[in-house]
C-alpha positions in Angstrom: 13.2 10.4 -28.6 11.1 10.5 -25.5 14.1 9.4 -23.4 17.5 11.0 -23.0 20.0 9.1 -25.2 23.7 9.2 -24.4 27.1 7.7 -24.9 30.1 7.6 -22.5 33.7 6.5 -23.1 35.6 4.0 -21.1 36.2 6.5 -18.4 32.5 7.3 -18.1 32.7 10.7 -19.7 29.8 11.8 -21.9 30.8 11.8 -25.6 27.3 12.2 -26.9 24.0 13.4 -25.4 20.7 14.0 -27.0 18.9 17.4 -26.6 16.5 15.7 -24.2 19.0 16.3 -21.4 17.7 19.9 -21.3 14.2 18.8 -20.6 15.3 16.4 -17.8 18.1 18.3 -16.1 18.1 21.8 -17.6 21.6 21.5 -19.2 22.4 21.8 -22.9 24.3 18.9 -24.5 27.4 21.1 -24.7 27.3 21.6 -20.9 27.2 17.9 -20.3 29.9 16.6 -22.7 33.1 15.7 -21.0 31.4 15.3 -17.6 30.4 12.0 -16.0 27.0 11.0 -14.8 28.3 11.1 -11.2 29.1 14.8 -11.6 25.4 15.5 -11.8 24.5 13.5 -8.6 24.6 14.3 -4.9 27.8 13.0 -3.3 26.2 10.1 -1.4 24.2 9.1 -4.4 27.3 9.2 -6.7 29.0 6.8 -4.3 26.0 4.4 -4.1 25.5 4.3 -7.9 29.3 4.3 -8.5 29.5 0.9 -6.8 26.8 -0.5 -9.0 28.5 0.6 -12.2 31.9 -0.5 -11.0 30.7 -4.1 -11.0 28.8 -3.6 -14.3 31.9 -2.3 -16.1 34.1 -4.9 -14.6 31.8 -7.6 -16.1 31.1 -5.6 -19.3 27.4 -6.4 -18.9 24.3 -4.5 -19.9 22.2 -3.0 -17.2 18.6 -1.7 -17.0 16.2 0.3 -14.8 18.9 1.6 -12.4 17.3 4.4 -10.4 19.5 7.3 -9.6 18.9 10.8 -8.2 20.4 13.8 -10.0 20.6 17.6 -9.5 18.7 19.7 -12.0 20.5 22.8 -13.1 18.1 24.8 -10.9 19.0 22.7 -7.8 15.9 20.5 -7.6 16.3 16.7 -7.5 15.3 14.6 -10.5 15.0 10.8 -10.4 16.2 9.0 -13.5 15.9 5.4 -14.6 19.0 4.4 -16.5 19.6 1.5 -18.9 22.7 0.8 -21.1 24.7 -1.6 -23.1 28.5 -1.9 -23.5 30.3 -0.7 -26.6 33.4 -2.7 -27.6 36.2 -1.6 -29.9 37.6 -3.6 -32.8 40.1 -5.2 -30.4 37.4 -6.3 -28.1 38.3 -3.8 -25.4 35.6 -1.8 -23.7 35.1 1.5 -25.5 32.3 2.8 -23.3 28.5 2.5 -22.9 25.5 3.6 -24.9 22.1 4.0 -23.2 19.2 6.1 -22.2 17.6 7.7 -19.2 13.9 8.2 -18.4 12.6 10.8 -16.0 10.6 8.9 -13.3 10.4 11.8 -10.8 6.6 12.1 -11.0 6.2 8.4 -10.6 8.4 8.2 -7.6 6.6 11.2 -6.0 3.3 9.4 -6.6 4.6 6.2 -5.0 5.9 8.1 -2.0 2.6 9.9 -1.6 0.7 6.6 -1.8 3.0 4.9 0.7 2.5 7.8 3.1 -1.3 7.6 2.7 -1.2 3.9 3.3 0.9 4.3 6.4 -1.5 7.0 7.8 -4.5 4.8 6.9 -2.9 1.7 8.6 -2.1 3.8 11.7 -5.6 5.1 11.9 -7.2 1.7 11.4 -4.9 -0.1 13.8 -5.7 2.4 16.6 -9.4 2.7 15.9 -11.7 1.8 18.8 -14.0 -0.2 16.6 -13.3 -3.6 15.1 -12.1 -3.4 11.5 -11.1 -6.3 9.2 -10.6 -7.0 5.6 -12.0 -10.1 4.0 -11.3 -11.6 0.6 -12.5 -15.0 -0.6 -14.5 -15.1 2.6 -11.4 -15.2 4.8 -9.7 -12.7 7.1 -6.8 -11.0 5.4 -6.3 -8.1 7.8 -7.6 -7.7 11.4 -7.0 -4.6 13.6 -6.2 -4.8 17.3 -9.8 -3.9 18.4 -11.2 -6.7 16.2 -8.8 -9.3 17.6 -9.7 -8.3 21.1 -13.4 -8.6 20.5 -12.9 -12.1 19.1 -10.7 -12.9 22.2 -7.7 -13.5 20.0 -4.2 -13.0 21.5 -3.1 -11.4 18.3 -4.5 -10.6 14.8 -2.4 -13.5 13.4 -4.7 -16.0 15.1 -7.6 -14.9 12.8 -5.7 -14.4 9.5 -6.7 -16.9 6.8 -9.6 -18.3 8.9 -13.1 -18.4 7.3 -15.0 -15.3 8.3 -18.3 -17.2 8.8 -16.8 -19.2 11.6 -16.9 -16.2 13.9 -20.7 -16.0 13.6 -23.4 -18.0 15.3 -24.2 -21.2 13.3 -27.8 -20.0 12.8 -26.5 -16.9 11.0 -23.7 -18.2 8.9 -25.8 -18.9 5.8 -27.1 -15.3 5.8 -23.6 -13.9 6.4 -22.2 -15.9 3.5 -25.0 -14.7 1.3 -24.3 -11.0 2.2 -20.6 -11.6 1.4 -21.5 -13.1 -2.0 -23.9 -10.2 -2.8 -21.3 -7.6 -1.8 -18.7 -9.2 -4.0 -21.1 -9.4 -7.0 -22.9 -6.0 -6.7 -20.0 -4.0 -5.2 -22.3 -2.0 -3.0 -22.0 -1.0 0.6 -23.8 -3.1 3.2 -26.0 -1.1 5.6 -25.5 -1.7 9.4 -26.9 -5.1 10.6 -26.7 -6.8 14.0 -25.4 -10.3 14.2 -24.6 -12.8 17.0 -20.8 -13.5 17.0 -18.7 -16.3 18.4 -15.3 -15.6 20.0 -12.4 -18.0 19.8 -13.2 -19.2 23.4 -16.7 -20.0 22.1 -18.4 -17.3 24.1 -21.0 -15.2 22.2 -21.7 -11.5 21.8 -23.8 -9.3 19.6 -22.2 -6.8 17.2 -23.4 -4.4 14.6 -21.7 -4.7 11.2 -21.3 -2.5 8.1 -19.1 -3.1 5.1 -17.9 -1.5 1.9 -16.4 -3.1 -1.2 -12.6 -3.2 -1.0 -9.8 -4.5 -3.2 -6.9 -6.0 -1.2 -3.7 -7.3 -2.9 -5.6 -7.6 -6.2 -8.5 -9.6 -4.8 -12.1 -8.3 -4.5 -13.4 -8.2 -0.9 -14.8 -6.0 1.7 -13.6 -3.6 4.4 -15.8 -4.4 7.4 -16.5 -2.2 10.5 -18.2 -3.6 13.6 -18.6 -2.9 17.3 -19.8 -4.9 20.3 -23.4 -3.8 21.1 -23.9 -6.2 24.0 -23.6 -3.4 26.6 -25.9 -1.1 24.6 -28.5 -3.9 24.4 -28.2 -4.4 28.2 -28.8 -0.7 28.8 -31.7 -0.6 26.4 -33.2 -3.6 28.2 -32.8 -1.9 31.6 -34.4 1.2 30.2 -37.4 -0.7 28.9 -37.8 -2.4 32.3 -37.6 1.0 34.0 -40.3 2.4 31.7 -42.4 -0.7 32.4 -42.1 -0.3 36.1 -42.8 3.4 35.8 -46.0 2.6 33.9 -47.0 0.1 36.6 -46.3 2.6 39.3 -48.5 5.2 37.6 -51.3 2.7 37.1 -51.1 1.6 40.8 -51.0 5.3 41.9 -54.1 6.0 39.8 
């Protein structure tokens, strides 16, 4: 069997264990017989799991997918997922439990790594100087602090679930909606494009947007990056004016 199959008596001592225990914990069946599952766990884990099984045994009920941490014979920790059913004697008294364990160590390590990556990603995004938001179904699902500030929101929650197009100038909403549709259908990144935006206080500013396809909570959407380019545009206008005046000065000097 792929899983480790076992039986315990009414006192929780192993009376049978399949050879799979060696693959999971490094023990031969003979080394495990007569011991309890709690003998193979760290002390704190044995206390935690013991409380769970105390209630299970008291009710004589089945149990499934109970996660528990065990020591491998070489000292490393192994995460098992345990399921079992009660075994009753001819007199109806509890004779023990029969069940199986599955090694889920690799799965738990992967989940931990993913959670850590998501935490780092969220910290990076939340503290980014540029505005970042996630949209699905054309609505804001996540907004970082910089984006909330650019839209003059007191908090990100003010924007969540609102239609994304409402934060763009009315003359640009049709084109924005079309780009969202194309991004969802073609699943291709959107190159940087400048748009006129509308804050919650109805003031306007120009921003440059780029987006990549993104799946959020099972929904197709986009991860959008943008930054206010109003100041840059003002500087560029001043530079053009200065160049124009310089040209006039040279012409007048000539």
